[in-house]
N, C-alpha and C positions, 0 to 999 in steps of 0.2 A: 045393319044400321041400330045404332042404340037409341033406346029410347031415353034412357037416363041423361044422355048428355045435350039432349033437345031443351030439358026442363032448366029454366033461367033462375039463378039464385038470386035473391034481394039481400042486400047486405042490410043488417039492421044498424040502428044508430050508435056510434062509438065504435065501430069495426072499420078498419083501415086496410084495405087490400093493394098490395103492388107487386108488380111482375118486373124483376130487374136481373141482371147477370145469371139468367138460368134457373132463379128460384121465384117461388111464389111465397109472398110475405103476408103473413095477416096478423094483424095487432089488435088487440081488444082488451077489456078491462081486466080478465084473468091472466094475461099476458100474450106473448107472440108465439108463433109457430111458423116454420119455415118448410118448404115442399119442393123438390127438385123438379123442374118443369120439363116435361119431355117435349123434344123438338118438333114431333109430329102434331102437337095438339095447340092452338092458338087461343088464347084467352082474351076477350073484351070484356071492358068494365064501362059500363056507359051510365054514370050517374047513380051507382049502387045497384046496378043490375048487371049480373055476370052470366055472360054466356060463352059457351064452347064450341069450337068448330074444328074439323079435321075433314081430311079426304077419306073417301069409303072404306077405304084399305085400314084406316086407325080410328075408326070411329068407337071401336071398344074402350081403346086407350082414354078417348074423350070422356066416356061415360065412368071410368074409374077414376080419373083425374076429378071429374065433378062430384063424386061421392066422397071421396077422401077430403076435397076443399070445403064441402058442405059440413063434414065432421069435424073439421078444423075451426069454422066458423061458430059452430055450437061450442065447441071447446073454449075458445076464448071470450065467449059470452056466458055461458052457464057451468061449463065443466061437465065433467063425467065422474061417476062413484061407481064403484062394485063393492057388493057387501059379501062377507064370508062368514060363514057360521061354523064354530068348532062342536062336534058331537062326539062324546066319550067321557068317561069318569077320568077327572084328573086333566083333562085338555083344557089349556088357559093360554090367553094371550095376553101381554102387557107390552108398554113402551116405554124404552129409558133414553131419552133424548130422541135421536131420529131412528134408533134401532128398535126391531119389533123383536121381542123375546117370545118364543114359544115352548111350552111345556107340553110335548105330544106322545108321552109315554116312552120315549127313548132314555137310554141312561144318561144322556146330557141335553140340556136345553139348546133349542136352536135358535140361532141370532140371524136377524134377515136385516140388512141395512136398506133403506129406502133411495132409489136413485135420484138424481137432480129432477126437480118439477114432479115430483109424487109426493103427497101426503098421506101418511098411514096414521089412523087413530083407532084405539080401540074404547067404543063407548061402556062396554061389559067385558068381562074375562072370556066371555065365549063369543065374541064379535068384532069381527075387524073391517074397518072403511078403508078403502082404497080410493084416494081422490086426485084428479090432476085435470088438464087441460088438453091433453095429449090422448085419444081414445084408445089408440095402439097401444102404448106405453102402460095405460092402467090396466087394460086386459092381459097384457103381459105380465105384469107385477101379480095380478090376482092369480094368474096361472102358476107362476113359479111358487107362490106361498101355498096354493092348494097342492102342489108336487109334493111338497114335504110328508102330507100324510093325506093320499085320496080316501074318499071314503069305499068301505070296503063292503061288500054286497050280503053279509052274513047277518051284522048288527047294524050296518051303516054308520059305523065309527069313523071319523076323520074329518076333514077341512072340506067343507061342501060350499056352493055359491049359496044366495039366498034365494029360495024358491025352489033349488034343484032337486028333482024327484029320483031318487035312488032305486033302481031295479033290484027288490030283494030276492035271494035264492031261499029255497026250503032248505032247512038243515038236514044233515043225513039221518034217515031211519034205520032203526035196528032191525 
């Protein structure tokens, strides 16, 4: 039995939730998101209070849909951001239109094009902010940018999430 699915989601003002044609649509001030509705889960919207029901075998799926829907509602109201930090001598980030230019110690600059619905900004040369209303897409874009130069365990150089702790290894002893 899923405890998550039993919790009711209260829709904030300005958020419109509709279920039609096998899809759940959520619209808010930051945009709209769409989710394919599983056939085994039923969704009830009673004046802004969204509840989920399913038979005993599919209650786990109801909890998953509830968690994803709660993230969608947060996304269309406030949005999500991930902050990345560049650590290393000569590591730089800059924006050229919608393209992110990264100088990461390679013989060539790395250019990353932001997908639709994602906003990338560089407040400083060593900070990257990835923002959008889809939590999964924001995390995926941040992970792709980080994968260009993951933090290495000896000096800690690379691209890391803000607040990420890197377990440093001890250097070789003579």
